[in-house]
C-alpha positions in Angstrom: -33.8 -102.9 -194.5 -31.5 -100.6 -196.4 -30.5 -97.3 -194.8 -30.5 -94.3 -197.1 -30.0 -90.7 -196.2 -32.2 -88.1 -197.6 -30.4 -85.6 -200.0 -31.7 -82.1 -199.5 -30.7 -78.5 -200.4 -31.3 -75.1 -198.7 -30.8 -71.5 -199.6 -29.5 -68.6 -197.7 -30.4 -65.2 -199.3 -29.5 -62.0 -197.3 -30.8 -58.5 -198.1 -30.2 -55.5 -195.6 -29.4 -57.9 -192.7 -32.6 -59.9 -193.3 -32.7 -63.5 -194.5 -35.3 -65.1 -196.7 -37.2 -67.7 -194.6 -40.4 -69.7 -195.3 -43.1 -70.3 -192.7 -44.5 -73.8 -193.5 -47.0 -76.4 -192.4 -45.1 -79.6 -191.3 -47.4 -82.4 -190.1 -49.9 -79.9 -188.8 -47.3 -77.7 -187.0 -46.0 -74.3 -188.2 -42.3 -74.3 -188.7 -39.7 -71.9 -190.0 -36.9 -72.9 -192.5 -34.8 -71.6 -195.3 -36.2 -72.3 -198.6 -35.3 -75.9 -198.8 -36.2 -79.4 -200.1 -35.3 -82.7 -201.6 -33.0 -83.5 -204.5 -34.9 -84.8 -207.4 -33.9 -87.4 -210.0 -31.5 -86.1 -212.7 -31.2 -82.8 -210.9 -27.9 -81.2 -209.7 -27.6 -79.8 -206.3 -27.5 -76.3 -207.7 -30.6 -76.9 -209.9 -32.4 -78.2 -206.9 -31.6 -75.1 -204.8 -32.8 -72.9 -207.6 -36.0 -74.8 -208.0 -36.7 -75.1 -204.3 -36.3 -71.4 -203.8 -38.6 -70.5 -206.6 -41.3 -73.0 -205.6 -41.3 -71.9 -202.0 -40.8 -68.1 -202.2 -41.4 -67.1 -205.9 -37.9 -65.7 -205.9 -35.3 -66.7 -208.5 -32.1 -67.7 -206.8 -28.6 -67.2 -208.2 -26.2 -69.3 -206.2 -22.8 -67.8 -205.5 -21.2 -70.4 -203.1 -21.7 -73.5 -201.0 -21.9 -72.6 -197.3 -21.6 -76.2 -196.1 -22.7 -79.9 -196.3 -24.5 -81.0 -193.1 -25.6 -84.3 -191.9 -28.3 -84.5 -189.3 -30.2 -87.4 -187.9 -33.8 -86.7 -186.7 -34.2 -88.7 -183.6 -37.9 -88.7 -183.7 -38.3 -90.2 -187.2 -34.9 -91.9 -187.4 -34.3 -90.2 -190.8 -30.9 -88.9 -191.7 -30.5 -85.8 -193.9 -27.5 -84.8 -195.9 -28.0 -81.1 -196.7 -26.1 -78.8 -199.1 -26.7 -75.2 -198.2 -26.1 -72.4 -200.8 -25.8 -68.7 -200.4 -26.5 -66.2 -203.2 -28.9 -63.5 -204.5 -32.6 -63.7 -204.9 -34.6 -61.7 -207.4 -38.4 -61.3 -207.1 -40.8 -62.4 -205.9 -42.5 -63.0 -209.2 -46.1 -61.6 -209.0 -48.8 -64.1 -209.2 -46.6 -67.2 -208.8 -48.2 -69.7 -206.5 -46.1 -71.2 -203.7 -45.9 -74.8 -202.7 -49.0 -76.2 -200.9 -47.3 -76.5 -197.5 -45.9 -73.0 -197.6 -47.8 -70.4 -195.5 -45.7 -67.5 -196.4 -42.2 -66.2 -197.3 -40.6 -63.7 -194.9 -37.5 -61.6 -194.6 -36.2 -62.0 -191.0 -33.3 -60.7 -189.0 -31.0 -63.2 -187.2 -32.6 -62.2 -184.0 -36.1 -62.8 -185.2 -35.0 -66.3 -186.4 -33.5 -67.1 -183.1 -36.7 -66.0 -181.3 -38.3 -68.7 -183.4 -35.9 -71.4 -182.5 -38.4 -73.8 -181.0 -40.3 -73.6 -184.3 -37.3 -74.1 -186.7 -37.6 -77.0 -189.0 -34.3 -78.5 -187.8 -31.0 -77.5 -186.1 -29.6 -77.1 -189.6 -31.3 -73.8 -190.1 -29.5 -72.0 -187.3 -26.2 -73.8 -187.9 -26.0 -73.0 -191.5 -26.9 -69.3 -190.8 -24.1 -69.1 -188.2 -21.6 -70.6 -190.7 -22.7 -68.1 -193.3 -22.3 -65.2 -190.9 -18.9 -66.6 -190.0 -18.0 -66.2 -193.7 -17.8 -69.9 -194.7 -18.0 -70.2 -198.5 -16.8 -72.8 -200.8 -16.8 -72.6 -204.6 -19.6 -74.2 -206.6 -16.9 -75.9 -208.7 -16.4 -78.2 -205.7 -19.7 -80.0 -206.8 -19.2 -82.1 -209.8 -22.0 -84.0 -211.8 -20.6 -86.9 -213.7 
């Protein structure tokens, strides 16, 4: 069997000390996550971040920096994820735009509210990337090169 990590992206948008989060149905359980999802064929990481944010929140995302690259192994499933987390600005939400089927709602939450939902976070990457963002970690988008 060939081992392959799953390439994913996530978005951190902050407005007035509130972060854009999604409440989603994951295998029948309610979870909280940043707007996030899998990289698709022929798509750059930045394009994937823009698309996922729009699909999950109806907000248009303008990436400004890379917060970090994270590797996480889900011990329950055995899957390994390689996640690029971006920060930037969001415009919207666009009225009338439907959200992905598994998304219950998009919310603007404080860090304390997110921490209060720690047992329901989709993965430890959510809080770790937020802490890195708050610590000021930013890397230029030019770091990512598509050949």
